[in-house]
C-alpha positions in Angstrom: -15.4 -73.3 79.4 -11.6 -73.5 79.2 -11.7 -76.6 77.3 -14.3 -75.3 74.8 -12.2 -71.9 74.5 -9.1 -74.0 73.8 -10.6 -76.2 71.3 -12.0 -73.2 69.4 -8.5 -71.6 69.5 -7.0 -74.6 68.0 -9.4 -74.5 65.2 -8.8 -70.9 64.5 -5.0 -71.0 64.8 -4.1 -74.4 63.8 -1.7 -76.9 65.7 1.3 -74.9 65.2 3.7 -77.7 64.1 7.4 -77.4 64.0 8.1 -78.5 60.4 11.0 -79.3 58.0 10.9 -79.9 54.2 14.1 -81.7 53.5 14.1 -81.0 49.6 14.3 -77.2 50.7 11.7 -76.3 48.0 8.9 -75.1 50.1 6.9 -76.3 53.3 3.9 -77.9 51.5 3.4 -81.6 52.5 2.4 -83.9 49.7 -0.9 -85.3 51.1 -0.5 -88.3 48.8 2.8 -89.3 50.1 3.2 -92.3 52.4 4.0 -91.5 56.0 5.2 -92.9 59.2 3.7 -91.4 62.6 5.9 -91.8 65.8 4.3 -91.4 69.1 6.2 -90.9 72.3 6.0 -90.6 76.1 8.7 -90.0 78.6 9.0 -89.9 82.3 5.3 -91.1 82.9 6.2 -92.1 86.5 3.2 -94.5 86.7 0.7 -91.8 86.0 -2.0 -94.2 84.9 -4.9 -92.1 85.8 -6.0 -88.8 84.4 -5.4 -85.8 86.9 -5.0 -82.1 86.2 -3.1 -82.0 83.1 -2.3 -85.7 83.0 -3.8 -87.4 80.0 -4.2 -90.9 81.6 -3.3 -94.2 80.1 -6.8 -95.1 78.9 -7.1 -91.8 77.0 -3.8 -91.9 75.4 -4.6 -95.6 74.5 -7.9 -94.3 72.8 -5.9 -91.9 70.7 -3.2 -94.5 69.7 -5.7 -97.3 69.0 -7.6 -95.0 66.7 -4.5 -94.0 64.9 -3.4 -97.6 64.5 -6.8 -98.8 63.3 -6.7 -96.0 60.7 -3.1 -96.7 59.6 -1.9 -99.9 61.2 1.4 -99.9 59.1 2.2 -96.3 59.6 2.4 -96.0 63.5 5.3 -96.4 65.9 4.8 -96.0 69.7 8.0 -95.4 72.0 8.7 -94.9 75.6 11.8 -92.9 76.8 12.3 -94.3 80.5 11.2 -93.4 84.0 7.8 -95.0 82.9 7.0 -97.4 85.8 8.0 -95.9 89.2 6.0 -93.1 90.7 2.3 -93.9 91.6 0.6 -96.2 93.9 -1.2 -98.0 91.1 2.1 -98.7 89.3 4.4 -99.1 92.3 2.1 -101.6 94.1 2.5 -104.0 91.3 6.2 -103.2 90.7 5.3 -101.7 87.4 3.6 -104.7 85.9 0.2 -103.0 85.8 1.7 -100.3 83.6 3.6 -102.9 81.3 0.3 -104.6 80.8 -1.2 -101.5 79.5 1.7 -100.7 77.4 1.2 -104.2 75.8 -2.4 -103.3 75.0 -1.2 -100.0 73.6 1.2 -101.8 71.3 4.5 -100.1 72.3 7.4 -100.9 70.0 10.2 -100.1 72.3 11.0 -98.9 75.8 14.4 -97.2 76.7 15.5 -97.7 80.2 15.5 -94.7 82.6 17.3 -94.1 86.0 14.1 -94.8 88.0 13.7 -98.2 86.4 16.4 -99.1 88.9 14.6 -98.1 91.9 13.4 -101.6 92.8 16.5 -103.2 91.6 17.0 -103.6 87.9 16.1 -107.2 88.0 12.6 -106.3 89.0 12.1 -104.6 85.8 14.2 -107.0 83.5 11.9 -109.8 84.7 9.4 -108.4 82.5 11.7 -108.8 79.4 13.1 -112.4 80.3 10.7 -114.5 78.2 9.0 -116.1 81.1 5.3 -115.1 81.1 4.8 -116.5 84.6 6.2 -113.4 86.0 4.7 -111.0 83.6 6.1 -110.2 80.2 6.4 -107.2 77.9 5.7 -107.8 74.3 8.3 -105.1 73.4 11.9 -104.8 74.1 13.9 -102.8 76.8 16.7 -101.0 75.2 19.9 -99.5 76.7 22.8 -99.7 74.2 25.3 -98.0 76.7 24.2 -99.7 79.9 26.9 -102.4 80.8 27.8 -104.7 83.7 30.4 -102.6 85.5 33.9 -103.1 83.8 32.6 -104.8 80.8 30.9 -104.2 77.5 28.2 -106.8 78.5 24.6 -105.7 78.6 22.6 -106.9 81.6 20.2 -109.7 80.9 16.9 -108.3 79.4 18.4 -105.3 78.0 19.1 -105.0 74.1 21.0 -102.2 72.5 18.6 -101.7 69.6 15.5 -103.2 67.9 14.4 -103.3 64.2 10.8 -102.9 63.2 9.2 -102.6 59.7 6.5 -99.9 58.8 5.3 -99.0 55.4 7.8 -101.4 53.7 10.7 -99.8 55.5 13.1 -101.2 58.0 13.5 -99.0 60.9 16.3 -99.2 63.7 15.6 -97.8 67.1 18.6 -97.3 69.5 18.1 -96.7 73.1 20.6 -95.1 75.6 20.9 -93.8 79.1 22.1 -90.3 79.8 25.9 -90.3 80.6 26.5 -89.8 84.4 23.0 -90.7 85.5 24.4 -93.2 87.8 24.4 -90.3 90.3 20.5 -90.2 90.1 20.2 -93.7 91.3 20.5 -95.0 94.8 24.1 -96.4 95.3 22.8 -99.9 96.4 20.7 -100.0 93.2 23.3 -99.2 90.6 26.2 -101.3 92.2 27.5 -103.6 89.4 26.2 -101.4 86.4 27.6 -98.4 84.5 26.6 -96.0 81.7 29.2 -95.4 79.0 29.2 -92.2 76.9 26.3 -92.5 74.6 27.2 -90.5 71.5 30.1 -92.9 70.3 27.8 -95.9 70.8 24.9 -94.4 68.9 27.3 -93.6 66.2 28.5 -97.1 66.0 25.1 -98.8 66.2 23.7 -96.4 63.6 26.6 -97.4 61.3 25.8 -101.1 61.9 22.1 -100.7 61.3 22.5 -98.9 58.0 25.4 -101.0 56.6 24.8 -104.5 58.1 21.1 -104.5 58.8 20.3 -102.3 55.8 17.6 -100.2 57.8 16.0 -97.2 56.0 15.7 -95.0 59.2 17.5 -94.8 62.4 15.7 -93.4 65.6 17.4 -92.6 68.9 15.4 -92.8 72.3 17.6 -91.4 74.9 16.9 -91.1 78.7 18.9 -87.8 78.5 17.9 -84.2 79.0 19.7 -83.1 75.8 23.4 -83.3 76.6 23.9 -85.5 73.7 21.9 -83.6 71.1 24.6 -81.6 69.4 26.8 -84.9 69.1 23.9 -86.8 67.5 22.8 -84.1 65.2 26.3 -83.8 63.8 26.3 -87.4 62.7 25.9 -87.8 58.9 26.1 -90.3 56.1 26.0 -93.9 57.4 26.0 -92.6 60.8 23.0 -90.4 60.4 20.2 -90.4 62.9 16.7 -89.5 61.6 15.0 -88.4 65.0 16.1 -87.9 68.6 13.7 -88.5 71.6 14.9 -86.9 75.0 13.9 -87.5 78.6 14.8 -87.1 82.1 14.6 -83.3 82.7 10.8 -83.3 82.3 11.0 -80.4 79.8 8.5 -80.0 76.9 10.0 -79.0 73.6 9.9 -80.0 69.9 12.3 -78.4 67.5 14.8 -79.1 64.7 18.5 -78.9 65.2 20.7 -79.2 62.0 17.9 -81.0 60.2 17.2 -83.4 63.1 13.8 -83.5 64.8 14.4 -83.5 68.5 11.5 -83.9 71.2 11.0 -84.2 74.9 7.5 -84.6 76.1 7.2 -83.3 79.6 6.2 -85.8 82.2 3.4 -87.7 83.9 1.7 -88.2 80.6 0.9 -84.4 80.1 1.8 -84.6 76.5 2.0 -87.3 73.7 5.0 -86.5 71.5 4.6 -86.9 67.7 7.0 -86.9 64.9 5.6 -87.4 61.3 7.9 -88.3 58.5 6.3 -87.9 54.9 7.7 -90.3 52.5 8.1 -90.5 48.6 9.3 -94.0 47.5 10.7 -94.7 50.9 12.6 -91.4 51.1 12.0 -88.8 53.7 10.9 -85.7 52.1 9.5 -83.7 55.1 8.7 -83.9 58.6 6.8 -82.3 61.4 7.4 -82.6 65.3 5.0 -81.6 68.0 3.8 -82.3 71.5 0.0 -82.9 71.8 -2.0 -82.3 74.9 -5.6 -82.8 76.0 -6.9 -79.8 73.9 -5.2 -80.9 70.6 -7.5 -83.8 69.8 -10.9 -85.0 70.9 -9.5 -88.6 71.1 -7.8 -87.7 74.3 -11.3 -87.1 75.9 -12.3 -90.6 75.6 -11.1 -93.8 77.2 -10.0 -96.9 75.5 -12.4 -99.6 76.8 -9.5 -102.4 77.1 -7.0 -100.3 79.0 -9.8 -98.8 81.1 -11.1 -102.3 82.1 -7.5 -103.1 83.2 -7.3 -100.0 85.3 -10.8 -100.8 86.9 -9.4 -104.2 87.9 -6.3 -102.7 89.5 -8.3 -100.0 91.3 -10.8 -102.7 92.6 -8.0 -104.6 93.9 -6.3 -101.6 95.7 -9.2 -99.2 96.5 -9.3 -100.1 100.2 -5.5 -99.7 100.6 -4.9 -96.7 98.6 -8.2 -94.6 98.8 -9.2 -94.8 102.4 -9.1 -91.3 103.9 -6.6 -90.5 106.6 -6.7 -86.8 107.1 -7.6 -83.7 105.1 -4.8 -81.0 104.5 -5.5 -77.8 106.4 -3.2 -75.7 104.2 -1.2 -75.7 101.0 1.8 -77.9 101.5 4.8 -77.3 99.0 7.3 -79.9 98.2 9.7 -78.0 100.4 7.5 -77.8 103.4 6.8 -81.5 103.0 10.4 -82.2 102.9 11.0 -80.3 106.1 8.2 -82.1 107.7 9.5 -85.6 106.7 12.9 -84.6 108.0 11.4 -83.7 111.3 9.6 -86.9 111.6 12.7 -88.8 110.6 14.6 -87.0 113.4 12.1 -87.7 116.1 11.3 -91.4 115.1 15.0 -92.2 114.7 15.9 -90.5 118.1 18.3 -88.2 116.1 19.9 -84.8 116.7 19.4 -83.8 113.1 17.8 -85.2 110.1 18.2 -84.5 106.4 15.9 -85.1 103.5 16.7 -84.3 99.8 14.2 -82.2 98.1 14.0 -84.4 95.1 12.8 -87.3 97.3 9.5 -85.4 97.6 7.8 -85.3 94.2 4.5 -83.4 94.5 2.8 -80.9 96.7 -0.6 -81.4 98.7 -3.3 -78.9 98.2 -5.3 -77.2 100.9 -8.5 -79.2 101.6 -7.1 -82.2 99.7 -7.9 -85.6 101.2 -4.7 -87.4 102.2 -4.6 -91.2 101.7 -2.1 -93.7 100.9 -2.4 -93.3 97.2 -1.5 -89.5 97.6 1.3 -90.4 99.8 2.8 -92.6 97.3 2.8 -89.6 94.8 4.5 -87.5 97.4 7.1 -90.0 98.5 7.1 -92.6 95.7 10.6 -94.1 96.5 10.9 -96.9 99.0 13.5 -95.0 101.0 14.5 -96.2 104.5 16.0 -94.2 107.3 19.6 -94.6 108.2 21.4 -93.1 111.1 25.0 -92.6 111.9 27.3 -90.3 114.0 29.0 -87.3 112.6 31.1 -84.6 114.1 29.7 -81.1 114.3 32.2 -79.9 111.8 30.9 -82.6 109.3 27.3 -81.6 109.9 28.1 -77.7 109.6 30.1 -78.4 106.2 27.2 -80.5 104.9 24.5 -77.9 105.8 26.6 -75.3 104.2 27.1 -77.1 100.8 23.8 -79.1 100.5 20.4 -78.0 99.6 18.6 -80.7 101.5 15.9 -79.9 104.0 16.7 -80.6 107.6 15.4 -80.5 111.1 16.9 -80.0 114.4 16.3 -78.6 117.8 20.0 -77.7 118.3 21.1 -74.2 117.7 24.9 -75.1 117.3 27.0 -78.0 116.5 30.4 -78.1 118.1 33.1 -79.2 115.8 34.6 -81.9 117.8 31.5 -83.4 119.3 29.7 -86.3 117.7 25.8 -86.1 117.0 23.4 -88.7 115.8 22.3 -87.9 112.2 19.4 -89.4 110.3 18.6 -89.4 106.5 17.1 -91.5 103.8 19.3 -94.4 102.2 19.5 -92.5 98.9 21.3 -89.5 100.5 23.1 -91.8 103.0 24.7 -94.0 100.5 26.2 -91.3 98.2 30.0 -91.4 98.2 30.3 -87.6 98.1 28.3 -87.3 101.3 29.7 -87.7 104.8 27.1 -90.3 106.1 28.9 -93.5 104.9 32.0 -92.5 106.8 30.1 -91.9 110.0 30.4 -93.9 113.1 28.1 -96.6 114.4 25.8 -96.6 111.2 22.4 -98.2 111.5 19.9 -99.1 108.8 16.7 -98.7 110.9 14.5 -100.4 108.3 12.0 -97.6 108.8 10.2 -96.8 105.6 9.6 -93.1 105.0 6.2 -93.6 103.7 5.3 -95.8 106.4 6.1 -93.5 109.3 4.3 -90.7 107.4 1.2 -92.8 107.4 1.5 -93.8 110.9 1.9 -90.2 112.0 -0.9 -88.8 110.0 -3.2 -91.6 111.5 -2.1 -90.4 114.9 -2.9 -86.8 113.9 -6.4 -87.7 112.7 -7.3 -88.5 116.1 -6.2 -85.2 117.6 -6.4 -82.8 114.8 -9.2 -81.8 112.3 -6.6 -81.2 109.6 -3.0 -81.7 108.7 -0.7 -78.7 109.0 3.1 -78.5 109.0 2.8 -76.8 112.4 0.9 -79.6 114.0 3.0 -81.3 116.8 4.5 -84.6 115.8 2.8 -87.3 117.9 5.1 -90.2 117.1 7.9 -91.2 119.4 11.2 -92.7 118.6 10.9 -96.1 117.1 14.5 -97.2 117.7 16.4 -98.2 120.9 17.8 -95.3 123.0 21.3 -96.6 123.1 24.5 -94.4 123.3 27.1 -96.4 121.3 29.9 -94.3 122.6 29.0 -95.5 126.2 29.0 -99.0 125.0 32.3 -98.6 123.2 34.1 -97.4 126.5 32.7 -100.3 128.5 
């Protein structure tokens, strides 16, 4: 009923596009004019399957294939980063399953996001190295401001821009990472790379594309939440950008700033961004910018056969692994409660006095009565974080608890300033230079993967409990040797 009502509402009210007519005469689009349609996704996070508001790749593919079949020389498809990492069906194949679907969907460019570093950048750039033996994308990976640390050299497999042709026009596409997003990447994974300030680089490449490559249009796809928007919208003349695609913050908006269409299309495939340029003899005369969801077009309600067949193959290969039931949830479990629970489990399995887990490391909630399986746990904890331990003074622990928003668990009521305590956290938090953990004593990488200890604990609970609740007793015991390094150090 909800879908029927929404479709009727769309027919009555129209799609509500944000539009601009560049000749300033009126807002009427010339239906006889040529056009270019640009479709866009960002922060997909491996959301291959439809769920809740997620469109699903096969359904997005049906929409795109239909549009390209009708106007094969008028459609551009772009991705704004954080596309591969985040679901069991993508993570299991290190993103190659998603890359293969994107190939079938005829993507034209893919801008790097911070989560493309999560497995190590080389895992993703392998798909852009020209070697089909390890899987290969048929579109380029962009990162104009991504450099080997201390240089202006791009890592292998990454290009600053690409040029495509549509409707007789040359179109340059520049990709950039958000400035400062190194902090959103595990320290061990970002070592050796750095991101330069994007606006001057965009300005330089836009000028090059217009004056040397003689492109007719410049698009910028930036894995940036909008911090660069005012700088890019101020570019004019040979430095001008014609459309800007944002990402990273998972916001949904489509608007115009100083004549520049700017769009970000949510996350997890909830929206497909769309910018249309109407042309007259190759010149942009007007444009519209919008985000499309399930209710905006019936094409989102049917799967593309080719992409669905790929999905079916991947699901068949992994069904027993990811979809075997473990234990049903006995209550609604928020991201905060799950973060507290995993911190408690870390503390116990590592034999620590206190454990911390960053709230951003838990990516979704679990609903009451939802069946928990490995596939769901990949959605909750998609990052391959391991537990590290160290010894900090009570003063260091108290200071960190005061300034940090991390979830934590401890049985101790006080931490004495000059006493050392064993502390556990995940490697993402541990390795941050601003955090105290890397300066602790007797640090150990336990090798215990957070998701693995969660699976083991829930399997134990399934024997004793009829459902999973945060208040259930933890049944796991310490998985690391019970050794006091201070005693050994004094012997």
